DOTI-88549 format. One record per residue (C-alpha): residue number from 0; residue in one letter; x, y, z. Coordinates in steps of 0.1 Angstrom, whole numbers, always signed. Example, Ala and Ser with C-alpha at 12.3 -4.5 7.8 and 13.67 -1.06 7.14 Angstrom:
DOTI-88549
+-----+----+-------+-------+-------+
:   i : aa :  east : north :    up :
+-----+----+-------+-------+-------+
:   0 :  a :  +123 :   -45 :   +78 :
:   1 :  s :  +137 :   -11 :   +71 :
+-----+----+-------+-------+-------+
***
This chain:
DOTI-88549
+-----+----+-------+-------+-------+
:   i : aa :  east : north :    up :
+-----+----+-------+-------+-------+
:   0 :  m :  +951 : +1068 :  +760 :
:   1 :  a :  +965 : +1068 :  +795 :
:   2 :  d :  +976 : +1035 :  +810 :
:   3 :  e :  +950 : +1017 :  +831 :
:   4 :  v :  +956 : +1022 :  +868 :
:   5 :  r :  +959 :  +988 :  +885 :
:   6 :  p :  +953 :  +979 :  +921 :
:   7 :  f :  +989 :  +973 :  +929 :
:   8 :  d :  +999 : +1008 :  +916 :
:   9 :  d :  +987 : +1024 :  +949 :
:  10 :  i : +1010 : +1000 :  +968 :
:  11 :  r : +1040 : +1009 :  +947 :
:  12 :  a : +1032 : +1046 :  +952 :
:  13 :  l : +1033 : +1042 :  +989 :
:  14 :  l : +1067 : +1025 :  +988 :
:  15 :  l : +1080 : +1057 :  +972 :
:  16 :  q : +1069 : +1077 : +1003 :
:  17 :  m : +1087 : +1057 : +1029 :
:  18 :  p : +1105 : +1079 : +1054 :
:  19 :  g : +1139 : +1072 : +1069 :
:  20 :  p : +1151 : +1073 : +1106 :
:  21 :  d : +1158 : +1105 : +1124 :
:  22 :  q : +1196 : +1106 : +1125 :
:  23 :  a : +1197 : +1135 : +1150 :
:  24 :  a : +1176 : +1115 : +1174 :
:  25 :  i : +1200 : +1085 : +1170 :
:  26 :  a : +1230 : +1107 : +1177 :
:  27 :  e : +1213 : +1122 : +1208 :
:  28 :  a : +1204 : +1087 : +1221 :
:  29 :  r : +1240 : +1075 : +1216 :
:  30 :  a : +1254 : +1106 : +1233 :
:  31 :  r : +1231 : +1098 : +1263 :
:  32 :  e : +1242 : +1062 : +1262 :
:  33 :  s : +1278 : +1072 : +1265 :
:  34 :  e : +1271 : +1091 : +1297 :
:  35 :  l : +1252 : +1064 : +1316 :
:  36 :  t : +1267 : +1048 : +1346 :
:  37 :  k : +1282 : +1017 : +1329 :
:  38 :  p : +1312 : +1009 : +1308 :
:  39 :  a : +1307 : +1019 : +1272 :
:  40 :  g : +1290 :  +991 : +1252 :
:  41 :  s : +1284 :  +969 : +1283 :
:  42 :  l : +1247 :  +965 : +1275 :
:  43 :  g : +1256 :  +951 : +1241 :
:  44 :  r : +1226 :  +946 : +1218 :
:  45 :  l : +1203 :  +966 : +1242 :
:  46 :  e : +1222 :  +997 : +1232 :
:  47 :  e : +1217 :  +990 : +1195 :
:  48 :  i : +1179 :  +985 : +1201 :
:  49 :  t : +1175 : +1019 : +1219 :
:  50 :  a : +1194 : +1037 : +1192 :
:  51 :  f : +1172 : +1020 : +1166 :
:  52 :  l : +1140 : +1029 : +1184 :
:  53 :  a : +1152 : +1065 : +1189 :
:  54 :  g : +1157 : +1069 : +1151 :
:  55 :  w : +1123 : +1056 : +1141 :
:  56 :  q : +1104 : +1073 : +1169 :
:  57 :  g : +1123 : +1105 : +1164 :
:  58 :  s : +1132 : +1109 : +1201 :
:  59 :  a : +1164 : +1105 : +1220 :
:  60 :  r : +1142 : +1090 : +1248 :
:  61 :  p : +1125 : +1061 : +1230 :
:  62 :  h : +1094 : +1046 : +1245 :
:  63 :  v : +1073 : +1013 : +1245 :
:  64 :  d : +1042 : +1026 : +1261 :
:  65 :  a : +1016 : +1012 : +1237 :
:  66 :  p : +1029 :  +981 : +1221 :
:  67 :  l : +1005 :  +960 : +1200 :
:  68 :  v : +1006 :  +924 : +1189 :
:  69 :  a :  +985 :  +921 : +1157 :
:  70 :  v :  +977 :  +885 : +1148 :
:  71 :  f :  +963 :  +879 : +1113 :
:  72 :  a :  +945 :  +847 : +1105 :
:  73 :  g :  +937 :  +832 : +1071 :
:  74 :  n :  +929 :  +798 : +1055 :
:  75 :  h :  +946 :  +783 : +1026 :
:  76 :  g :  +933 :  +762 :  +997 :
:  77 :  v :  +967 :  +743 :  +994 :
:  78 :  v :  +957 :  +723 : +1025 :
:  79 :  a :  +939 :  +701 : +1000 :
:  80 :  q :  +973 :  +688 :  +990 :
:  81 :  g :  +979 :  +672 : +1023 :
:  82 :  v : +1005 :  +697 : +1035 :
:  83 :  s :  +993 :  +700 : +1071 :
:  84 :  s :  +987 :  +676 : +1099 :
:  85 :  f :  +956 :  +696 : +1110 :
:  86 :  p :  +924 :  +706 : +1092 :
:  87 :  q :  +915 :  +742 : +1083 :
:  88 :  s :  +889 :  +742 : +1111 :
:  89 :  v :  +918 :  +746 : +1135 :
:  90 :  t :  +923 :  +781 : +1123 :
:  91 :  t :  +888 :  +791 : +1133 :
:  92 :  g :  +892 :  +772 : +1166 :
:  93 :  m :  +924 :  +790 : +1174 :
:  94 :  v :  +910 :  +824 : +1166 :
:  95 :  a :  +882 :  +816 : +1192 :
:  96 :  n :  +909 :  +806 : +1216 :
:  97 :  f :  +927 :  +839 : +1211 :
:  98 :  t :  +894 :  +858 : +1217 :
:  99 :  a :  +888 :  +837 : +1249 :
: 100 :  g :  +923 :  +844 : +1262 :
: 101 :  g :  +934 :  +808 : +1262 :
: 102 :  a :  +964 :  +808 : +1238 :
: 103 :  a : +1001 :  +812 : +1244 :
: 104 :  i : +1001 :  +847 : +1229 :
: 105 :  n :  +975 :  +858 : +1254 :
: 106 :  q :  +997 :  +848 : +1283 :
: 107 :  i : +1028 :  +864 : +1268 :
: 108 :  c : +1009 :  +897 : +1262 :
: 109 :  k :  +997 :  +897 : +1298 :
: 110 :  a : +1032 :  +891 : +1311 :
: 111 :  f : +1047 :  +920 : +1292 :
: 112 :  d : +1017 :  +944 : +1292 :
: 113 :  i : +1011 :  +943 : +1254 :
: 114 :  s :  +978 :  +949 : +1237 :
: 115 :  l :  +965 :  +921 : +1214 :
: 116 :  k :  +943 :  +924 : +1184 :
: 117 :  v :  +933 :  +895 : +1162 :
: 118 :  y :  +922 :  +900 : +1125 :
: 119 :  e :  +901 :  +873 : +1109 :
: 120 :  l :  +905 :  +872 : +1071 :
: 121 :  a :  +875 :  +855 : +1055 :
: 122 :  l :  +882 :  +821 : +1072 :
: 123 :  e :  +851 :  +806 : +1056 :
: 124 :  r :  +866 :  +812 : +1021 :
: 125 :  p :  +901 :  +798 : +1019 :
: 126 :  t :  +925 :  +812 :  +992 :
: 127 :  g :  +928 :  +793 :  +959 :
: 128 :  d :  +949 :  +761 :  +959 :
: 129 :  i :  +982 :  +775 :  +947 :
: 130 :  t :  +990 :  +742 :  +929 :
: 131 :  q :  +959 :  +748 :  +907 :
: 132 :  e :  +952 :  +785 :  +906 :
: 133 :  p :  +963 :  +818 :  +921 :
: 134 :  a :  +957 :  +822 :  +958 :
: 135 :  m :  +942 :  +857 :  +951 :
: 136 :  d :  +937 :  +880 :  +922 :
: 137 :  e :  +954 :  +914 :  +921 :
: 138 :  r :  +923 :  +933 :  +933 :
: 139 :  n :  +917 :  +911 :  +963 :
: 140 :  c :  +954 :  +910 :  +973 :
: 141 :  a :  +957 :  +948 :  +971 :
: 142 :  a :  +925 :  +952 :  +992 :
: 143 :  t :  +939 :  +928 : +1018 :
: 144 :  i :  +972 :  +947 : +1019 :
: 145 :  a :  +951 :  +979 : +1026 :
: 146 :  y :  +931 :  +961 : +1052 :
: 147 :  g :  +963 :  +951 : +1070 :
: 148 :  m :  +973 :  +988 : +1072 :
: 149 :  e :  +944 :  +992 : +1096 :
: 150 :  a :  +965 :  +976 : +1123 :
: 151 :  l :  +981 : +1010 : +1129 :
: 152 :  a :  +947 : +1027 : +1136 :
: 153 :  s :  +950 : +1025 : +1173 :
: 154 :  g :  +984 : +1043 : +1173 :
: 155 :  p : +1008 : +1018 : +1187 :
: 156 :  d : +1044 : +1029 : +1193 :
: 157 :  l : +1057 :  +993 : +1186 :
: 158 :  l : +1040 :  +969 : +1163 :
: 159 :  v : +1045 :  +931 : +1168 :
: 160 :  l : +1033 :  +909 : +1140 :
: 161 :  g : +1019 :  +874 : +1143 :
: 162 :  e :  +998 :  +850 : +1123 :
: 163 :  m :  +976 :  +819 : +1124 :
: 164 :  g :  +966 :  +798 : +1094 :
: 165 :  i :  +967 :  +761 : +1087 :
: 166 :  g :  +988 :  +756 : +1056 :
: 167 :  n : +1005 :  +789 : +1057 :
: 168 :  t : +1041 :  +776 : +1061 :
: 169 :  t : +1036 :  +760 : +1026 :
: 170 :  a : +1025 :  +794 : +1012 :
: 171 :  a : +1054 :  +811 : +1029 :
: 172 :  a : +1079 :  +785 : +1015 :
: 173 :  a : +1065 :  +791 :  +980 :
: 174 :  i : +1071 :  +828 :  +984 :
: 175 :  y : +1106 :  +823 :  +995 :
: 176 :  h : +1113 :  +799 :  +967 :
: 177 :  a : +1098 :  +823 :  +941 :
: 178 :  l : +1118 :  +852 :  +954 :
: 179 :  w : +1151 :  +836 :  +963 :
: 180 :  g : +1153 :  +804 :  +942 :
: 181 :  g : +1170 :  +772 :  +953 :
: 182 :  e : +1150 :  +740 :  +956 :
: 183 :  a : +1116 :  +736 :  +971 :
: 184 :  e : +1131 :  +713 :  +997 :
: 185 :  d : +1153 :  +742 : +1009 :
: 186 :  w : +1123 :  +762 : +1021 :
: 187 :  v : +1098 :  +736 : +1034 :
: 188 :  g : +1098 :  +725 : +1070 :
: 189 :  r : +1075 :  +705 : +1093 :
: 190 :  g : +1052 :  +734 : +1102 :
: 191 :  t : +1025 :  +720 : +1125 :
: 192 :  g : +1044 :  +687 : +1127 :
: 193 :  v : +1040 :  +668 : +1095 :
: 194 :  d : +1057 :  +635 : +1091 :
: 195 :  d : +1083 :  +627 : +1063 :
: 196 :  a : +1055 :  +619 : +1038 :
: 197 :  g : +1038 :  +652 : +1046 :
: 198 :  l : +1071 :  +670 : +1042 :
: 199 :  r : +1075 :  +655 : +1007 :
: 200 :  r : +1039 :  +666 :  +999 :
: 201 :  k : +1048 :  +701 : +1010 :
: 202 :  a : +1079 :  +702 :  +987 :
: 203 :  e : +1059 :  +689 :  +958 :
: 204 :  a : +1031 :  +714 :  +964 :
: 205 :  v : +1057 :  +743 :  +964 :
: 206 :  r : +1073 :  +729 :  +933 :
: 207 :  a : +1040 :  +726 :  +915 :
: 208 :  a : +1029 :  +761 :  +925 :
: 209 :  i : +1062 :  +776 :  +911 :
: 210 :  a : +1058 :  +757 :  +879 :
: 211 :  l : +1022 :  +768 :  +874 :
: 212 :  h : +1028 :  +805 :  +881 :
: 213 :  k : +1064 :  +809 :  +868 :
: 214 :  a : +1055 :  +833 :  +840 :
: 215 :  h : +1042 :  +858 :  +866 :
: 216 :  l : +1068 :  +857 :  +894 :
: 217 :  a : +1091 :  +885 :  +883 :
: 218 :  d : +1069 :  +909 :  +902 :
: 219 :  p : +1070 :  +905 :  +940 :
: 220 :  l : +1034 :  +916 :  +944 :
: 221 :  e : +1024 :  +890 :  +919 :
: 222 :  v : +1043 :  +865 :  +940 :
: 223 :  l : +1023 :  +876 :  +970 :
: 224 :  a :  +990 :  +874 :  +952 :
: 225 :  r :  +995 :  +841 :  +935 :
: 226 :  l : +1014 :  +821 :  +962 :
: 227 :  g : +1006 :  +838 :  +995 :
: 228 :  g :  +977 :  +840 : +1018 :
: 229 :  r :  +954 :  +867 : +1031 :
: 230 :  e :  +972 :  +869 : +1064 :
: 231 :  i : +1005 :  +873 : +1046 :
: 232 :  a :  +992 :  +901 : +1024 :
: 233 :  a :  +977 :  +918 : +1054 :
: 234 :  m : +1010 :  +916 : +1073 :
: 235 :  a : +1028 :  +932 : +1043 :
: 236 :  g : +1003 :  +960 : +1046 :
: 237 :  a : +1009 :  +964 : +1083 :
: 238 :  i : +1046 :  +966 : +1078 :
: 239 :  l : +1043 :  +992 : +1052 :
: 240 :  a : +1018 : +1013 : +1072 :
: 241 :  a : +1041 : +1012 : +1102 :
: 242 :  r : +1069 : +1025 : +1081 :
: 243 :  l : +1048 : +1054 : +1068 :
: 244 :  r : +1040 : +1063 : +1104 :
: 245 :  n : +1076 : +1058 : +1117 :
: 246 :  v : +1065 : +1030 : +1140 :
: 247 :  p : +1091 : +1003 : +1146 :
: 248 :  v : +1081 :  +967 : +1139 :
: 249 :  v : +1090 :  +934 : +1155 :
: 250 :  l : +1088 :  +904 : +1131 :
: 251 :  d : +1079 :  +870 : +1143 :
: 252 :  g : +1088 :  +838 : +1126 :
: 253 :  f : +1088 :  +820 : +1092 :
: 254 :  v : +1054 :  +831 : +1079 :
: 255 :  v : +1057 :  +867 : +1091 :
: 256 :  c : +1090 :  +871 : +1075 :
: 257 :  s : +1077 :  +859 : +1041 :
: 258 :  a : +1055 :  +890 : +1041 :
: 259 :  a : +1086 :  +911 : +1049 :
: 260 :  a : +1105 :  +894 : +1021 :
: 261 :  v : +1080 :  +906 :  +995 :
: 262 :  l : +1085 :  +942 : +1006 :
: 263 :  q : +1123 :  +938 : +1006 :
: 264 :  a : +1121 :  +925 :  +971 :
: 265 :  l : +1102 :  +956 :  +961 :
: 266 :  d : +1126 :  +980 :  +979 :
: 267 :  p : +1159 :  +969 :  +996 :
: 268 :  g : +1153 :  +994 : +1024 :
: 269 :  a : +1117 :  +986 : +1030 :
: 270 :  l : +1125 :  +967 : +1063 :
: 271 :  d : +1149 :  +992 : +1078 :
: 272 :  h : +1123 :  +999 : +1106 :
: 273 :  c : +1120 :  +962 : +1115 :
: 274 :  l : +1136 :  +940 : +1141 :
: 275 :  a : +1136 :  +902 : +1141 :
: 276 :  g : +1121 :  +891 : +1174 :
: 277 :  h : +1135 :  +856 : +1172 :
: 278 :  v : +1147 :  +828 : +1150 :
: 279 :  s : +1122 :  +801 : +1147 :
: 280 :  a : +1129 :  +764 : +1149 :
: 281 :  e : +1112 :  +761 : +1114 :
: 282 :  r : +1142 :  +749 : +1094 :
: 283 :  a : +1145 :  +776 : +1068 :
: 284 :  h : +1138 :  +806 : +1090 :
: 285 :  a : +1175 :  +813 : +1098 :
: 286 :  q : +1182 :  +813 : +1061 :
: 287 :  a : +1153 :  +838 : +1056 :
: 288 :  l : +1166 :  +861 : +1083 :
: 289 :  e : +1201 :  +861 : +1067 :
: 290 :  r : +1186 :  +870 : +1034 :
: 291 :  l : +1166 :  +898 : +1051 :
: 292 :  g : +1197 :  +911 : +1068 :
: 293 :  k : +1182 :  +907 : +1103 :
: 294 :  t : +1199 :  +894 : +1134 :
: 295 :  p : +1172 :  +879 : +1158 :
: 296 :  i : +1170 :  +891 : +1193 :
: 297 :  l : +1161 :  +857 : +1207 :
: 298 :  n : +1168 :  +820 : +1198 :
: 299 :  l : +1146 :  +799 : +1221 :
: 300 :  g : +1137 :  +771 : +1197 :
: 301 :  m : +1101 :  +784 : +1193 :
: 302 :  r : +1079 :  +776 : +1163 :
: 303 :  l : +1044 :  +783 : +1175 :
: 304 :  g : +1036 :  +814 : +1154 :
: 305 :  e : +1009 :  +837 : +1169 :
: 306 :  g : +1035 :  +864 : +1173 :
: 307 :  s : +1047 :  +845 : +1203 :
: 308 :  g : +1085 :  +847 : +1198 :
: 309 :  a : +1084 :  +884 : +1188 :
: 310 :  a : +1062 :  +892 : +1218 :
: 311 :  v : +1087 :  +876 : +1242 :
: 312 :  a : +1113 :  +898 : +1225 :
: 313 :  v : +1093 :  +928 : +1235 :
: 314 :  g : +1104 :  +921 : +1271 :
: 315 :  v : +1140 :  +925 : +1260 :
: 316 :  i : +1131 :  +957 : +1241 :
: 317 :  k : +1113 :  +971 : +1271 :
: 318 :  a : +1143 :  +963 : +1293 :
: 319 :  a : +1166 :  +982 : +1268 :
: 320 :  v : +1143 : +1013 : +1269 :
: 321 :  a : +1141 : +1012 : +1307 :
: 322 :  c : +1178 : +1011 : +1311 :
: 323 :  h : +1183 : +1039 : +1286 :
: 324 :  n : +1157 : +1062 : +1301 :
: 325 :  g : +1160 : +1053 : +1338 :
: 326 :  m : +1197 : +1049 : +1345 :
: 327 :  a : +1215 : +1079 : +1359 :
: 328 :  t : +1243 : +1095 : +1340 :
: 329 :  f : +1278 : +1098 : +1357 :
: 330 :  a : +1271 : +1134 : +1364 :
: 331 :  e : +1237 : +1127 : +1380 :
: 332 :  a : +1251 : +1099 : +1401 :
: 333 :  g : +1281 : +1119 : +1412 :
: 334 :  v : +1303 : +1090 : +1399 :
: 335 :  a : +1336 : +1098 : +1382 :
: 336 :  g : +1334 : +1090 : +1346 :
: 337 :  k : +1359 : +1084 : +1319 :
: 338 :  e : +1390 : +1106 : +1320 :
+-----+----+-------+-------+-------+
***
């Protein structure tokens, strides 16, 4: 009798189909870069960014014509453990604020001409309290991953990920702790601004969740289902879908990177198409980026979420592309180049 097909099997199959970058396009982009009217390497990280985009877009002239910020919002049962200084209703209120154009991410998107789409994930039904039960079962988690893949439906040429969800820094900390070990205190931070007592409650919640689910945490997808949130699962799906379509991704902060960490645990190369937009002020984010092998574009002390730090980084990415495509070569400018 054949083995039963489980919901996560489809996700694992997609991981086997991930394409790599176009090395010829990278070489062409670098060749053009060497002919531009500037000293070699003088644009620093901007030159690395254009070569990166060229590889994933398959073009020596990369483009950021249709960037999209996708913000995923979910509610978490672990809020019952006193891990947040705000109630779950704030998630719903902030989603309404996004829709009305009143949030920080709306202003940043306007400033850099980025499209914004917000995905609500059953806000009226918080995930299970991870200290008492799994956040999601396998079927619901797999379905949510698949839902997140829909963020690519509009055909963006750069995907920027953001999130909103009261309690989700606790879920993210639990994911990191399950994947990378250490102590619960290594991964928890103040999130929305909890006091010292709240920080201790967060650590205790993470510790209790790991103890409850420890028999099931060898599989990264089980880590996601049992400890994560719907928005985290959806972001994992969006990252994977972007890879399958050769769309580069800009990761935001602590919570977004927990979704990325699950994919990296499944395949060490799963994040090769991702840039880290910034390093968050959330205490453990720098450590997470180091584990993910990502150097952030910006360090502005931001910890808002919403995709805000990554969206600001799009301004830098656009500048890199503009220089690469718009600058004259030495020959075009009639300037003597290197001898």
